[in-house]
N, C-alpha and C positions, 0 to 999 in steps of 0.2 A: 835620781830615778825613783827611789822609794818615796821621796816627798811628793812627786807628781802622782804616783799611784795612790798615796794616801789622800791627797787632795781630790783626786778623781772619785775615790770611794765615798768621801764625805759629800761631794756634790750629788752622787747617785743616791745616797741615803736621803738627802734633802728632798729630791724630787719624788722619791718613792713615798716619803712621809706625806708630802703634799697631795699625792694621789689618794691617800687614805682619808685625808681631811676633806677632800672634795669627793665624798662617797658616791660611788656608782649606784649603790642601793637607793639613794635619795631619788635618783632619776627613775628607777624602777617603781618605787613606792608612789610617786606622783604620776605615773603613767597608767595607774589602775591595773598593773600586772604583778602585784606582789606574790600571788600564789603560784603563777606560772614560772616566774623568774626570781627565785630566791638566791640571788648571786651577788657577790661583791668581790673586789680585788683585795687580796691579803697583803701582808707586809712585803712580800716579794713581787707584788704587782701581778699575781696569778689569779685568774678568775676561779673562785671556789664557792660552793654552796655555803650559805651563811650558817647552817646548822651542822651538816655532815662534813664540811670542809673537803668534799669530793669535787673533782673536775666537772665541767659542764656535761650534762647528759642530753643527747638529742632526742631520744625516744621517750619523751615525757608522757605523751598520750599513747598508750599501748595499741599497736597495730592501726594507728591513724596517721600515716606518713604525711598526708597533705596538711593536717593541723600542726604537726611537729615542724614542718617546713615553714609554715607561717609564723610559728613561735620563734623560730630561728631568725626569720626576717625581722621580726619585732626587736629581738635582741640586737641584731646588727644596726638597726636604726638608732636605738638608744646608745649603743657604743659610739656611733657617729657623733651624736650630740655631746657625749661625755668627752670624747677626744677634742672636740672644738673647745670645750671648757678648759681642758688642760693646756691647749695651745695658748689660750689667752691668759690664764691665771698662773700656770706653772712656768711656761716658757716666755711669758710677757710679750707675745706677738699680737699684732693688730690685725683685725679682720678688715679686708679691703674689698668693697663691692665693685664689680665691673659690668658694664661701664658705669662710672660714677654718676653720670647725669640721668640714667634710665631708672629712676627710683620707683616708677609706677609699672614697670615691666618685669617679667621673670628674668632674673639675672643671677649670675654666679658670683663667687668671691674666692679670695685666696688669703693667705696670712703672711705677714712679714714683720721683721723686727723694726722697732720704732724709727730708727735713723738709717734704714737699709739703703735709701737712695741718696743720702747726703754724706755719710761717713766715708772716709778714705780707706777703711779696712776692706779686706777681701769679702766677697759675697758668695754664699753657697745657696744653690737652687736645688730643691728636692722635687723630683718628678717620678711619681709612682706608676705602678703597673695598671693595666686595664681591669676593671671589675666593679662590683657594687659598692666598694668602700670609697671613702672620701678623704679629704685633706687630713694629714697627720697619721695615716695608716700605710704600712707596707703591705699588710695582709690581715684581713678581718679574721680569717681562719686561724692564723698564728696568734692573734690576740686572745681568742677564745680558748685555744688549746695549749698555748705556751706562755701567754702573758704579755703585758705591755712592753716589757724589755725586748721582746723578740718581734712582736707584730706591729707596734706603733713606731712612729718616727721621733718620739720624745727623746730617747737616749741620743740619737743622732743630732737633734737640734741642740740639746744641752752640751754635747761634746763640741759642736761648732761654736756656740756662744762662749764657752770656756776658752776656746782657741782664738777668740776675738774676731770671729767671722760675723757678718750680718747674715740673716737667713731669709729666704723666700720659700714658702711652702705652697706649692701649686695644688690645684683642685681639679685636675683634668677630667675626672669622671662625673662631674656635676654638670650634665649636659642638657637636661630637660626637667620639666615639672609636670607631674601628673595632675591634670585639671580636676580629677575627682577628689584627690587627696591633698591638693595644694594648700588649702587653708589650714588643715591640721598640721602638715609638715612645717609650714611657715610659723605656726604657733610654737612649735618645738625649737626651731632654729633661731628665732629672734629674741627669745627670753632666756633669762638665766635661772638657775635652780633656786636662787635666793628670792626671786620675785614672788610676792604673795598672790599674784594673779596668774602664776604659771599655768598654762593650759597644756595638758598632755593628751595625746590621742587615746580615746577610750579603748578598753580591751576589745570590744566588738569590732572597732575599726581596724585595729592591728591584726586581729585574727581572721578578718574577712578580706584582707588585702589580696588583690589579684594582680597579675602582670598589668602594667599601665596600658590602658586602652586608648586614652586620649591624652597625648602629651604635647606640650608646647616647648619649643627649644629655648634654652637660655640664651639671651642676647650675647653675642661675641664669645660664646662658649658652647657652640652646638656640637663640637667634637673635641677630643683631647688636643688635636693639632691646632684648631682654631683658638682654644684656650691658651696654649703655649705661645702662639704667635702674637696674640693680643697683649699678653703680659710682657713679652719681649719688646714689642714696639712702643708701648706706652709707659713702661716702668724700667725694665732692666737696661734697655738701650739708652735711656736718658741719664744713667749714672755716668759720671766723668771720673776717670782715673781709678776705677775699681777693677780689681782682678776677680773674674767670675769663674766659679767652679760648679759643676753639675754632678749630682748623684742620680742616676736613672735606673729604674728597675723594670724588667720585662718589657711590656709594650712602651714604656717610657723611653726606651732606647730608640725605638722606631720614631717616636714623636720628636726626639732630639735631632735625629738625622734629617727628618723633614724640615725642621727649623734651619739646620745647617745648609740644606740644599736651597732654601728660599731666602735666607738672610746671610749668604755666604761671607761677604767681606766683614760685616758687623760681628758675626759670631767668631770668625777667625781672629779678629782684632781684640775682642774683649775676653773671650774664654781662654783660660790658661790650662785647664785640665777637666777631663770628663771621666768619671768612674761609672762604668756600665756594669750592671749586675744581672746576669742571666738574661741578656737583652734579646729582643725579638726583631731587631733591625735587619735590613737586607741591603748591604752596601751596593751590590750590583744594580738593583732596581732603584735605589734612592739617590745614589751619588753618581752612578754610571761610570764613565771613564775620565772624569774630571781630575786631572793630574794634581792640581793644587789642593783640592779637597782630600784626595787620597793621601797625599803627603802630609797634610795637616792632621788627619786623624791618626796616622801612624805615630806622630810625635806628641799628640795631646790626649789620646784616649788609651784607656786600659780597662780590660773587662775581667770581672770575677764570675766564673761560671760554676754551676752545680757539678760536683765531682766527688768521687770517693777519695781523691788524693788529699793530703794535708793542705791547709791554708797556704796560699801563695806559691804552691808548686806549679810549674808550667803546665798548661792544660789546653794548648792550641789544638784545633782540629782542621781538617781539610776545608770545612765550610767557614771557619773563623780563624783567619790568619792576617787580617788587615792591620791589626795592632796587637800589642802584647796581651795575652790571655792567660789567666792564672786561676787556680782553684779557689772557690769561695769557702772551702772547708766543710761543706755539707752537700748532700745530694738532694736536699729539699728546696724547691724553688722559693717557698714562702719564708724560709729561714735564712736564705742567702744574704739579705741585707744586714741582719744583726750579726751573722757569723763573720762577715768580711769588713765590718765597720772600722775596727782598729787599724786594719791593714790599709783601708782607703784613706784615712786621715794621715797616716804616715806617708803615703804616696803624694797626697796634696802638699804636705809640708816640704817634702823633698823637691817637688817640681817648682813650687813657689820660690823656694830658696835659690834654686838654679836660675830661675827667671830674674830674680833680683840681682844675682851676681853678674849676669849678662848685662843687665841694664846699667849697673854701677860701673862696669868696665868700659862702657861707652861714654861715661861722663868725663870730660877733660879735667886733669889734675892741675890746679893752679899753683905755680911755684913762684919764688921771688924773681927769678930771671924772666919768666913770662910776663910777670907784672911790670917789671922795669921796661921790657921791650914795648909793651902796650902803652906805658906812660910816655916813653920817648917818641913813639909814633904819633 
């Protein structure tokens, strides 16, 4: 046990070190926002001012809330690009555009480990909450105020890879492109920080951003539900012999139940466990009275909910009693994924081991006597 803990800490130190090498400040410097956003991640992956070492301050422009809000939005977009970089360079995931053939149309993408579709190892799918954040984030607010270890999906991905899972990181909130800002956004998302021709959005563009007025939907990813269904149909369902697990947060729970309702037999056959975190699903509306589905979720789903109770203590309510429900060990929705992560992986390990034991018990044991009988026949 001490060996596992030591190895885990070494792995954590390794990715924390890499986040510092891939400096967030470089993104800020090349975005023409060095004065407004003098921040970087420290050795603990916490966002701190590069001179004072203090946490992020929202009220940078005194008594100008609109300008502060736009500065916050600019920070969020830069974090988005930085997390994409970490997914590719720290976690070694590949960016996959969907649909592959629509290279001249606005389209979304997701990330997956190199051999996620061909390896026989288990597959973990991460499905985030609804919000302005994109792939690789549980909560933008948690990243800014609590650090990458709590708000990003990097620790979860690293833990999965160390446990020999393949990983798919969905991008369900990437649903449309603002026609007005599309070119600037694309310049950010398609180039790396090392490129000498890197084009960042100028300060004036960032700080004059308005809510999108003219948006065009991303093909095959107009909604989180459509994004999930497309990746299931064209990627996850194509894997053979893989045991699939899901971690879903907030609205992601509703999206998963939508997939279960529309791809009933496929999902029931391939998915061995679902960890829901403070989910927004509604079983009555989504699954109705389908006895098979209700029985399946009872045996394959477990939810970690925000609660003042200690981690893993029973926390079922009148509204949530379709499957086991336990405390996430925090009363904050944005911190629930990081707080419950260790518990979730223990749950996955236990369920997968039980599944393998059941499968092995169904395999006929070959004995000498059975071999002789077969030969004489």
